[in-house]
C-alpha positions in Angstrom: 6.2 21.5 -43.2 4.4 24.5 -41.7 1.7 22.3 -40.2 4.4 20.1 -38.6 6.1 23.1 -37.0 2.8 24.5 -35.8 2.1 21.2 -33.9 5.4 21.5 -32.0 5.3 23.0 -28.5 6.8 26.4 -27.8 9.5 24.8 -25.7 10.5 22.4 -28.5 10.6 25.3 -31.0 12.7 27.4 -28.7 15.2 24.5 -28.0 15.4 23.7 -31.7 16.1 27.3 -32.6 18.8 27.6 -30.0 20.4 24.3 -31.0 20.6 25.4 -34.7 22.1 28.7 -33.7 24.7 27.0 -31.5 25.5 24.5 -34.2 25.9 27.1 -36.9 27.9 29.4 -34.6 30.2 26.5 -33.6 30.7 25.4 -37.2 31.3 28.9 -38.5 33.7 29.6 -35.7 35.7 26.5 -36.3 35.9 27.1 -40.1 37.0 30.7 -39.6 39.6 29.9 -36.9 40.9 26.8 -38.7 41.4 28.8 -41.9 43.1 31.6 -40.1 45.4 29.3 -38.3 46.4 27.4 -41.5 47.0 30.6 -43.4 49.1 32.1 -40.6 51.0 28.9 -40.1 51.6 28.6 -43.9 52.8 32.2 -44.0 55.1 31.6 -41.1 56.6 28.4 -42.4 56.7 29.4 -46.1 57.9 32.9 -45.8 60.3 32.8 -42.8 63.8 31.6 -42.4 64.6 29.2 -39.6 67.9 29.1 -37.8 69.0 26.3 -40.2 68.1 28.6 -43.1 70.1 31.4 -41.6 73.2 29.1 -41.2 72.8 28.0 -44.8 72.7 31.6 -46.0 75.8 32.5 -44.0 77.7 29.6 -45.5 76.7 30.6 -49.1 77.8 34.2 -48.5 81.1 33.1 -47.0 81.8 30.8 -50.0 80.9 33.6 -52.4 83.4 35.9 -50.6 86.1 33.3 -50.8 85.6 32.2 -54.4 84.4 35.5 -55.8 81.9 33.5 -57.9 78.6 31.8 -57.4 79.6 29.1 -59.8 82.0 27.8 -57.2 79.2 28.0 -54.6 76.9 25.9 -56.8 79.6 23.3 -57.3 80.2 23.1 -53.6 76.5 22.8 -52.9 76.1 20.0 -55.5 79.1 18.1 -54.2 77.9 18.5 -50.6 74.9 17.0 -48.8 71.8 17.3 -50.9 69.4 18.0 -48.1 70.4 21.7 -47.5 66.9 23.3 -47.2 67.4 26.2 -49.6 66.9 27.1 -53.2 69.5 29.1 -55.1 67.9 31.1 -57.9 69.9 33.0 -60.6 69.0 36.4 -62.0 66.6 34.8 -64.5 64.6 33.2 -61.7 65.9 29.8 -62.6 66.7 27.3 -59.8 70.3 26.2 -60.0 70.4 24.3 -56.7 67.7 22.6 -54.7 67.4 19.5 -52.4 64.8 18.2 -54.8 66.4 17.5 -58.2 63.0 18.0 -59.9 63.1 21.7 -58.9 66.5 22.4 -60.6 66.0 24.3 -63.8 62.5 25.4 -62.9 61.7 29.1 -63.4 60.0 30.6 -60.4 57.5 33.4 -60.2 58.1 36.8 -58.7 55.8 35.9 -55.9 57.9 32.8 -55.1 60.9 35.0 -54.5 59.1 37.4 -52.1 60.2 35.4 -49.1 63.8 35.0 -50.1 67.0 36.9 -49.5 68.8 38.6 -52.4 72.5 38.5 -53.1 73.9 41.5 -55.1 77.0 40.7 -57.1 79.6 43.3 -58.1 78.6 42.7 -61.7 75.1 43.9 -61.0 73.5 40.5 -61.1 70.9 39.6 -58.3 70.7 36.1 -57.0 68.1 34.9 -54.5 68.2 32.3 -51.8 64.6 31.0 -51.0 63.6 28.6 -48.1 62.9 25.2 -49.5 59.8 24.7 -47.3 57.9 27.1 -49.6 57.9 24.3 -52.1 58.3 21.1 -50.1 55.1 21.6 -48.1 54.6 21.0 -44.4 56.8 18.6 -42.6 55.5 15.7 -40.5 56.0 17.7 -37.3 54.2 20.7 -38.8 51.3 18.5 -39.9 51.1 16.9 -36.4 51.0 20.4 -34.9 48.1 21.4 -37.2 46.2 18.1 -36.4 46.7 18.8 -32.7 45.4 22.3 -33.1 42.4 21.2 -35.1 41.6 18.5 -32.4 41.8 21.2 -29.7 39.5 23.5 -31.7 37.0 20.7 -32.1 37.1 19.8 -28.5 36.8 23.5 -27.5 33.9 24.0 -29.8 32.1 20.9 -28.5 32.7 21.9 -24.9 31.4 25.4 -25.6 28.3 24.1 -27.5 27.6 21.6 -24.6 27.9 24.4 -22.1 25.7 26.7 -24.2 23.1 23.9 -24.5 23.0 23.3 -20.8 22.5 27.1 -20.3 19.8 27.2 -22.9 18.0 24.3 -21.3 18.1 26.1 -18.0 16.9 29.4 -19.5 14.2 27.7 -21.6 12.9 25.9 -18.5 12.8 29.1 -16.6 11.0 30.8 -19.4 8.4 28.1 -20.3 7.6 26.9 -16.7 5.5 30.0 -15.9 4.0 29.8 -19.4 2.8 26.3 -18.7 1.4 27.5 -15.4 -0.4 30.3 -17.3 -1.8 27.7 -19.7 -3.0 25.5 -16.9 -4.6 28.4 -15.1 -6.2 29.6 -18.3 -7.7 26.2 -18.9 -9.3 26.2 -15.4 -10.7 29.7 -16.0 -12.4 28.5 -19.2 -14.2 25.9 -17.1 -15.3 28.6 -14.5 -12.6 27.9 -11.9 -11.2 31.2 -10.8 -9.2 29.8 -7.8 -6.0 29.1 -9.7 -3.1 31.6 -9.4 0.3 31.7 -11.0 3.5 31.8 -8.9 5.4 35.1 -9.6 9.1 34.2 -9.2 10.7 37.0 -11.2 10.3 40.7 -12.0 11.0 40.4 -15.8 8.5 40.4 -18.6 7.3 36.9 -17.7 6.9 37.8 -14.1 5.0 40.9 -14.9 2.8 38.9 -17.3 2.1 36.4 -14.5 1.3 39.3 -12.1 -1.1 40.8 -14.7 -2.7 37.4 -15.2 -3.3 37.0 -11.5 -4.8 40.5 -11.3 -7.0 39.7 -14.3 -8.2 36.5 -12.7 -9.0 38.3 -9.5 -10.9 40.9 -11.4 -12.8 38.2 -13.3 -13.6 36.4 -10.1 -15.0 39.6 -8.5 -17.0 40.4 -11.7 -18.4 36.9 -11.8 -19.3 37.0 -8.1 -20.9 40.5 -8.6 -22.8 39.2 -11.7 -24.2 36.2 -9.8 -25.1 38.3 -6.8 -26.7 40.9 -9.0 -28.8 38.2 -10.8 -29.9 36.8 -7.5 -30.7 40.2 -6.0 -32.5 41.3 -9.2 -34.6 38.1 -9.2 -35.4 38.6 -5.5 -36.4 42.2 -6.0 -38.6 41.4 -9.0 -40.1 38.3 -7.4 -41.6 40.1 -4.4 -43.8 42.7 -6.3 -44.6 40.2 -9.1 -45.8 37.7 -6.5 -48.0 40.3 -5.0 -49.4 41.4 -8.4 -50.0 37.7 -9.3 -51.8 37.0 -6.1 -54.0 40.0 -6.4 -54.9 39.2 -10.0 -55.7 35.6 -9.1 -57.8 36.8 -6.3 -59.7 39.1 -8.6 -60.1 36.4 -11.2 -61.4 33.9 -8.6 -63.7 36.5 -6.9 -61.8 36.3 -3.7 -60.8 40.0 -3.8 -63.3 42.8 -4.4 -62.4 44.9 -7.4 -62.4 48.1 -5.4 -60.4 51.4 -6.0 -58.1 50.4 -3.2 -57.2 47.1 -4.8 -56.4 48.8 -8.1 -54.4 51.4 -6.3 -52.3 48.7 -4.6 -51.7 47.0 -7.9 -50.7 50.3 -9.5 -48.2 50.9 -6.7 -46.7 47.4 -7.3 -46.5 48.0 -11.0 -44.9 51.4 -10.4 -42.3 49.7 -8.1 -41.5 47.2 -10.9 -41.2 50.0 -13.5 -38.9 52.0 -11.3 -36.7 48.9 -10.6 -36.5 48.1 -14.3 -35.7 51.7 -15.1 -32.9 51.8 -12.5 -31.4 48.6 -13.9 -31.6 50.1 -17.4 -29.7 53.2 -16.3 -27.0 51.1 -14.6 -26.6 49.0 -17.7 -26.2 52.1 -19.8 -23.6 53.4 -17.4 -21.7 50.1 -17.5 -21.6 50.3 -21.3 -20.6 53.9 -21.3 -23.7 54.9 -23.1 -25.4 57.0 -20.5 -26.6 60.2 -22.2 -25.3 63.4 -20.6 -26.5 66.8 -21.9 -24.2 69.4 -20.4 -25.4 72.9 -20.0 -24.2 75.8 -17.8 -26.3 75.9 -14.6 -26.0 77.2 -11.0 -26.1 74.8 -8.1 -28.7 76.8 -6.3 -31.1 76.4 -9.3 -30.9 72.7 -8.9 -31.3 72.6 -5.1 -34.3 75.0 -5.1 -36.3 72.8 -7.4 -35.5 69.7 -5.3 -36.6 71.3 -2.0 -40.0 71.9 -3.6 -40.2 68.3 -4.9 -39.5 66.6 -1.5 -41.3 69.1 0.7 -44.2 66.7 1.5 -41.8 63.8 2.4 -40.1 66.1 4.8 -43.4 67.1 6.4 -44.6 63.5 6.7 -41.3 62.5 8.4 -41.2 65.5 10.7 -37.8 66.5 9.2 -36.2 69.8 8.5 -34.0 70.6 5.5 -31.3 73.2 5.6 -29.1 74.4 2.8 -25.7 76.1 3.0 -24.3 76.9 -0.4 -21.3 79.1 -0.9 -22.6 82.2 -2.7 -19.4 82.4 -4.8 -19.7 79.0 -6.3 -18.9 79.0 -10.1 -21.3 77.8 -12.8 -21.5 74.1 -13.4 -21.4 72.5 -16.8 -23.6 69.5 -16.1 -26.8 67.7 -17.1 -29.3 69.4 -14.7 -31.7 66.5 -14.6 -29.0 64.0 -13.9 -27.6 66.0 -11.0 -31.1 66.5 -9.7 -31.5 62.7 -9.8 -28.2 62.3 -7.8 -29.5 64.7 -5.1 -32.9 63.2 -5.0 -31.4 59.7 -4.5 -29.1 60.9 -1.7 -32.0 62.9 -0.1 -34.3 59.8 -0.3 -31.6 57.8 1.4 -31.2 60.5 4.1 -34.9 60.7 4.7 -35.2 56.9 5.0 -32.5 56.8 7.7 -33.2 60.0 9.7 -35.6 59.6 12.7 -38.5 61.9 13.2 -37.5 65.4 14.3 -34.1 65.0 12.6 -32.3 67.4 10.3 -30.9 67.0 6.7 -28.4 69.5 5.3 -27.3 70.3 1.8 -23.9 72.0 1.9 -21.6 73.0 -1.0 -18.2 74.7 -1.2 -15.2 74.9 -3.4 -12.2 72.6 -2.7 -8.5 73.4 -2.8 -8.1 71.8 -6.2 -11.0 73.9 -7.7 -13.7 71.2 -7.6 -17.2 71.9 -6.2 -18.0 69.5 -3.3 -21.7 68.9 -2.4 -22.6 67.3 0.9 -25.9 65.7 1.9 -25.8 65.0 5.6 -28.3 63.7 8.1 -28.7 63.2 11.8 -29.4 59.5 11.6 -27.4 56.6 13.2 -24.6 56.8 10.7 -23.0 54.0 8.7 -21.0 51.1 10.2 -17.3 51.7 9.3 -17.0 48.4 7.6 -19.9 49.3 5.2 -18.7 52.7 4.1 -17.0 51.3 1.0 -20.0 49.0 0.2 -22.9 51.4 0.3 -22.6 52.1 -3.4 -22.8 48.4 -4.3 -25.9 47.4 -6.2 -28.7 45.9 -4.0 -26.6 46.5 -0.9 -28.4 47.6 2.3 -26.9 48.6 5.5 -29.9 47.1 7.3 -31.2 44.2 5.2 -34.2 43.8 7.6 -35.7 47.1 6.4 -37.9 46.0 3.5 -39.1 49.5 3.0 -35.6 50.6 2.2 -35.9 50.3 -1.6 -34.1 48.0 -3.9 -30.6 49.3 -3.0 -30.0 50.9 -6.4 -30.3 54.6 -5.6 -26.8 55.1 -4.4 -25.4 52.9 -7.2 -27.1 55.1 -9.8 -25.9 58.3 -8.0 -22.3 57.0 -8.2 -22.7 56.2 -11.9 -24.1 59.6 -12.7 -21.4 61.5 -10.7 -18.6 59.5 -12.4 -20.2 60.1 -15.8 -19.7 63.9 -15.1 -16.0 63.3 -14.2 -16.5 63.6 -10.5 -16.4 61.1 -7.6 -18.6 60.3 -4.6 -18.0 58.7 -1.2 -19.6 58.3 2.2 -18.4 59.3 5.6 -19.6 59.6 9.2 -19.8 62.9 11.0 -18.1 63.2 14.4 -21.3 64.6 16.0 -23.3 61.7 14.5 -25.1 61.0 11.3 -23.8 60.2 7.8 -22.6 62.4 5.0 -22.6 61.6 1.3 -20.1 63.8 -0.6 -19.7 64.2 -4.3 -17.5 66.5 -6.4 -18.1 68.1 -9.8 -15.7 70.1 -12.0 -16.8 73.7 -12.6 -17.6 74.9 -16.1 -14.0 76.3 -16.6 -12.3 72.9 -16.1 
């Protein structure tokens, strides 16, 4: 039974559940209303006097007043028409007159007398007049009335159930239609097709689910495209130095290249490039997995920058560049991984040196922002960044000028972004009005 139910579609289960609920509600409502109507009608007909009953009561009381005895009243009733719809009961609860001869002499219960009217005699005896319909049952007219009422209730219940089923069909279709679209789109995604989207036609839970599904598909599509692009870029970046190493080794093997110190130095540079590229990719993989090790210690920003200036001094001299620093002396202590922040600054400075022409200037500036963060700027006097590329410069393997083969693998800025975000900060790029580009990143001070 469970396996059979599991094979049914969600729409079938939902329709079946609603149908059972409507059926049970209609049947329960009919039984309750029918029982209530029958009971109320029986109470009305069995415990109430009609106009005819009231007339019969008046006749009995008038005869009793004229004769002074109920015996004369009984004789009159017996000699008269036998269909008078009343029962006359003596003080011992015995029936002395009734339209049905089988009831005469029958002793009634106290409950049978509850709907009657008592007659108090001067002698202290109490007689009771009871409506005959309490014992005769329902008349044909009353039975017809009840049948008509039951038919009306059945018809009303059927009409209400039909209307409810139509409403349920509409609601179920409105509910399951987007679910079927979600299923179809999910099937396409499993086969690698991310072009399918679900129409969002409502703002309820189903509509929000469809909206979230579309956003998920868009995210998956972007991730898939980024993954493919990264694989292609990685293979391209690795292929170039590997091809050079392979050619040099084959040349050495075949005797075409002289095994001189210059040859080995060139091979060493190529291997160093490969090692650095693999190391950069490893750092980015750790950052993506949230496993990038960060050892925070209190440190002043000027301690970090002073060591960096000494490290890149020869590169600045070779490029004919000048480096200026402008750090706010009142900057608070940072709680950061010193080596990681040095790596961020080195990557940003390497990028600035690469794009600053000879005779240019590079600046390292730092100040405290209005929200208490420490903002560090690395600015240059180069050509700047095209506005359409400002948001993309931190993408992996992205180059503003792809024709520059000496521009590195395009991972330095991506690594800088990962390291800054691992410290709880953020980084962005902007162009200066006077020319050149600025890379800005923020870090929280030790107290935050």
